[in-house]
N, C-alpha and C positions, 0 to 999 in steps of 0.2 A: 464372346461375345459378335465382335467383329466377323469373326471368320463365319461361324454359326449364320448370320447373319445375309453375308455375303452370299451364302453356297444356297440357303433354301432361295434368296429369290434366283438365284439363274436356276433352281431347279422348278419354282413357281414361271421363271418362261419356258422352261420345256413340261413340263407336265399341269401347270393351271390348274383347272379345280379339284383333282386329285390332290396338291399339294394345300391349294388353299383349307382344304378338306380335313383333311388330319392332321394339319399343324396347330391348328382351328383347335380343333377335338384334345388333343396334345395337351397345349397350355393350359387350356380348362380341367386340366388333369394334375394341373401344379407342377408343366412340366416347364422350364426357364428356357421359352421361346418366346422372340418378340414380335407380341400376334399385331401391334395399331404396326410396324413395320412392315408385315407380310399382307396387314390390307391394305396399305396404303397402295406399297405396290404391284398390288394384285391391280389397284384401281385407274393409277398409270398404265400398266397393258391392258387398260378396261379403253384407258384416253386413245392407247396405240388402235386399237379395234383385232385387240385378239384374243380377247373374252366377254361375253354380254355384261352386262352391267347391273341388269336381273336377276342375270344367275348368276352369279357374283357374289351379288348378297345370301340367297337362296341357299346357295350352299356353301357362303359361309358361316351363317347363319342357323346354319343344322349342324355344320361339326361345333359349335359353340354348344348351342346345347344339347348336341350331345354328349359333349367332352362334362357337361355341368351335372347333365346324369348320369352318368357313371360315379363321377364323385359322389354322388348323393348318394346312391346304389350300396355304394362301396361304403362311409361316413355310415348308413344305415345298419347296416351288413354286419361291420365292425365293433362298433359301440363305444361306448367312453374306456373300459375294458385296454382295447386293445392301444389308442390314441394315453392311454397317460404309461402306457408300456415301452410303446416304442416311438411317437411320436415325436418327442426332443429331435430321435434321429431326421427327422423331415417339417423341421421347425416347430412343431404343434405340441410341443410339451404338455403335459401338467399345469404348467400358471398359465400357457398362452391360454389354452382352451378352458380354461375356466372364467379368464377372462371375456372372450370371448365370448363365452355364454352371456355373462351377461349382460354385457352391451346388445346385444343380438334380443336378446331379452323384453331391453328397455328401448331399443329403438324400432322391434320392429323387423317385418319383414320384405318392409319397402327398401330399405335397402340393397336388395338384392339388385334393383337394377341400379342406381346411382354404386355398389359393387365397381364395375365391370370395365369405370374410369381412373379403378385405380390403383395403380401397379399393387403386386404381393395382396391386395383383399380380395380379388378374384379367383385366385388360385385356390385360396383356402373357401370360400364359403361355398361351395357346392358340399365338398367331407362337411363341415363344421352342421349345414341347413339339413344332410343323415345321422346327423351324430347325436344330432339335437329332438327326433326325433319329428322335426317340421312335415306335416302334412302332407300329401306329395300333391296337391291337386295346388293347395297353395304356392308352396316352392315352384310347381310347373309354371303355372301364369306368370309369379311377377319375376325367374330367370330368366325365358323363352323372351319374353318381352325385353328384357332386357339387351338379351343376346344381340336378340336381330335390330334392337338400337343401335347399339354398340358397331356395330357391324355396320350399318346403312350411313354414319356417321364418317369410318374411317374409309372403309373402299369410295363413296362418293367424295368422299378429300382429296384422293390421291387422283385419282378422274377429274379433276374441276382445278390439280395443281401441274396436270399433265405433265411437259417438258421442265415445269419449277419446281418438282419432285423434292431432290435433293437440295434444293433452293433452302425451298421453306419449311417441309416435314421438319423438323426437329424443332423448329419458331415456333409452327402451329400445332403443336401435340405436345408444347409446353403449357399453352394457354390453354387445349384441353384437359388439360391433369388438371387443371386451377377449377377452371369453371367445373369441376368433378366434385372438384372439393368443398372449393364452395355450399355446393348445392347440398353434400354431405351433409356441413353445418348446421348450414340452414334448418333442414329439414332434421339434425338432431336437435336443435337449440327449440323446435316449436314441440316437438312432442317433449322434451324433458320439463317443458311450458304447461301443456296441457294435464301431461302426467301430476303431477306438484302444482298443479291451482291453486289446492287449500296450503301449502306450505308457502305460498307467493303470494295468498292473500294474506296470512299473517303476516309474514316479513313486512309486505304492503301498510299492515296494518299497525306494528309498530313503529318503522319509518313514520308515518305522518303522526303519530301520534307526539311523538318528538318535539315535530316543529308546530302543528296544533292542536289537532284533535283528533281521538278514534275517529274511522269511517269505515262501514261496510254494504261493499258496492254485488253486482254479484259477479260469477265467474265468467261471463263472456266479458263485459266489461278490463277486467282483469286480464284474459287474457288477450282481449284488442290492448289496452293499453303494454306489455310485456312483452306482445311480437311488434307496435311501433318502438318499440324501445330499443329489442335489437335490432330492429332492421336497421335501427337509424346508426347505431353501432359498429353493423358491414360496415354502411353505406361512408360509417366517417373513419375507418380502418381502409379500406379502399380508397376516400382521398387523400389521405396521408402516401400513401403508396402512389399515388398518380400525382399527386405533388411534385414528393418525389423525385421519381419518372423527369416529369419535365424539366426541375430543375436540370439531371443530371445528362438532359438531352437522349433518352433512348426507347425514344416515342420510331426512330427511323423505320429501322427495322420490322416493329409492329406494321405500321403506316404502312409499308413495299407488301408485307404477305397481304393485311386484310385485306388492301386495296386492287388486289390482284387476284383473292379469291371473291369477290364483287366482282370486276369483270367479269369473273369467268362464268360466274353464274347467273348476270344478266347479258341477256341479246340487244343489241341494236337496237333490236325491235320494238324494246319495252320502256329507250329512253321519252314517249310522250307517256308516257304512262307512269315513271317512277318521277319524271317530273308535275306530272298534277299530285304527287304524291306527298310532296316536300311543302307543297302551301297547307294542308292537312295541318302542322306545326306551326306554320303563321297567322298573321290575320288577315283578313275578314276571318276564317276560317274561327279559330279559335273564341269567336264570340256565340260560335253553337253550342259547346258545351257550359260556359258561364250564362250565359242567357237559359238554360235548362236549371239548371242551377240555382238561379236568384228567384223564379219561376218556384221552384218549389221550398225553396227557403219563405219565398210571402206566402202559400198558400196552404200550406202541410210541414213545415217542421215545429216540434215544438217547442223549440229554444231558439226563435228570430235572430233575434239580438246578437246572440252567441255567434253561433252559426254565420249572420252576417260581417262579422265582426272578424272572423278568421277567413270567412270569403276574403275579405276586400286586402286581410294582409298577407295571406298567399299568391294572391294572383297581385295585387303592386310589387308586396315584397318580392314575390320570385324574378320579376320582370329587373325591377332592383340591381337583386342580387345576382342573374344574367348579366349586365350589361358594366358589374363594381369588377366580375371573373373577367369578364374579359377584357374591358380595362386592366386591370393588374395585369394578369398574366400577359399581354400588351403582344401578341402570338399573330403573324400573317399569315389566313390560311391561303388554300386555289386562288380564291381571289382575292389581290392583293390589298385592293383598300379596306378590305373590312378584317377585322378581328375577331379568330373562330373557333377558342378554345375561351370553354366551351361550345359546343353546338347550341349558337341560340334557338333555332329548330324542334332539339332533341328536348334538351331546356327547359325550354314552357310546355309541349307535350306529356314531360312527364306529371309536371306541374296542372298544367289547369285540365287534361282530358284526367288526372289520374284524381285531384283534391274532387273536381265537380262530380267524377263520376262516386267516386268513395262519400256526398255528402248525398248522393242520390239514392246509393242502397243501403247509410248506414241502420237505419231502421228496417229492411226487411231481416224478414226470419228464415226466408228457406235462403239455406248457403249456398242451393246450386247460384242462383244469379248472380250470388256474388260472385263465387269462382266464376263462370262464364262472363263479368264485367272485369276483375282483373286478368283475364285472358284477352279480352277483345284488346285492352289499354294496353297491354304489355304486346300483345302484338300488332296495332298503332303506332307503339314507339317502336319497337325494330321496324316497321314498313318504314318513317323519317326516315332513322337512323342511315337505312338503307340507301334510302335515294337519294337523300345528300350525298353520300359517298361516291352514287354512280353518276351525279347529275357535275361530280365535279364545285363543292358548296363549301364539303366540308375533311379535310382528313379523319379515316378513323378513331384515329389519338380524341380528333374532336368530340364524337359523336358516341365515346366513350370515356370521355370526359362529361358531356352531357347528360350521362344516364345516369350519373355519379354523384356530380353536384345539384343533379336532381333529384335524384330520389333522397339525397343527404335533408333536402329543405323539406319533399313530402311530410316524410315520416319526423320529422320535428313538426311542422304541421299539426301531422294527424296528436301524436302520440300528446302534445302542448293542447290541444283543442280535448280529446279525454281526462288528461289527468286533470283542467278545469274544469270541463263538466262533471268531471264525478265529485270533485270536491263540492263545487257551487250545489250540487241536488245535495248536498245533504247543511247546506248552511253553512258551511264552516266560520264564515268569515261574518258572518250575523253577530251582532253586541249582543252577552250577557246581562240578561236582567237583573235591575239595580236591587237588592234587597235593600226596602227599611226598617229602622234599626227599630227595637221594642220600643225603647222611649218614645220616639216618637209618633208613634202609635197610640201608645197608652195618655200620651198628652192630648191627643186629641180627641 
């Protein structure tokens, strides 16, 4: 594979766009070519001025899209009989094909977008989509979107890395793979919850019946509780891994690679804007979403006392937890007089903006507002994290820890609130009425 990579990079320097186009076309037809390496190296050539950035992404995206389309056409034309007979020769035997078929039917065509970031999966999705007779319009929508997004990420990554390409490529590529796998796991988990809502409801009924009484709540509430619990477990697993990496002192390479990317991403002209962005995650700016949530609770909430109590716990507890964590890990950041692990700005941005916006939009029926609010809060948190790294207030690992610990605290509060709300709404804590013995009634 190393020899092939060296040959491809040499050809890429000589023939540029032609090699980029055909290399990705052939890789998406299941040839074992290092697509990420080729695109990242193309980005390095873009950095040197020998290729155009937009043209490179367009040609690479077209090559990947055409490769997926040819694979789809082959799969559609040959169908199941061919793969049952000859598929084992290229790792698509009957057993694997059947397993992937069930997996695809269950989790949907949206996985086509994520599959590009998972080696071994992207090489077979085109064939499989055709074999299962997926409608071409639906296939094209997701497959082409994923292809151009995949190309954009890695060509731009190579352009940003520039001369440090060889030093940081492997490290960043491993993180890209981890992000792709995590995204796939989250999507699959949410899909499972949605498609098995009735079964989850029954299991929750049985579980709660053992402890107190049986209760029945709306499907939306159960989906909300299930999603919050799943996300809590995801953040909890990341927390364990984060603590292990911290104790093993394995953040050095991550900090160097991520810090270099942030420096390349923003020019010095951004300094004043990013310095202002860091204030979003600090007081008094944090009081703005807090005040909006308090006004909503006071005038519009149907459970004022409950939501006010959880709001107080989320805000005060988040501040206390963040301070306790930084003192526990005892790590001095770029500013030597302050402990920076996890990043206070990111932790409090996730907690305050996340929970405040959640309370404001929790009862809205229009899902588009909820999705827009989620994306806005996520973008705000990313902006605060990037600004903290660029301005030298935090290390990239501090920011990552702020996201993980903040997400853990946020999902814990949301899950606890919704479970308690569901229990309370069914009056499971009310005392049963005392039965009057018949002999007392007759004597009276």
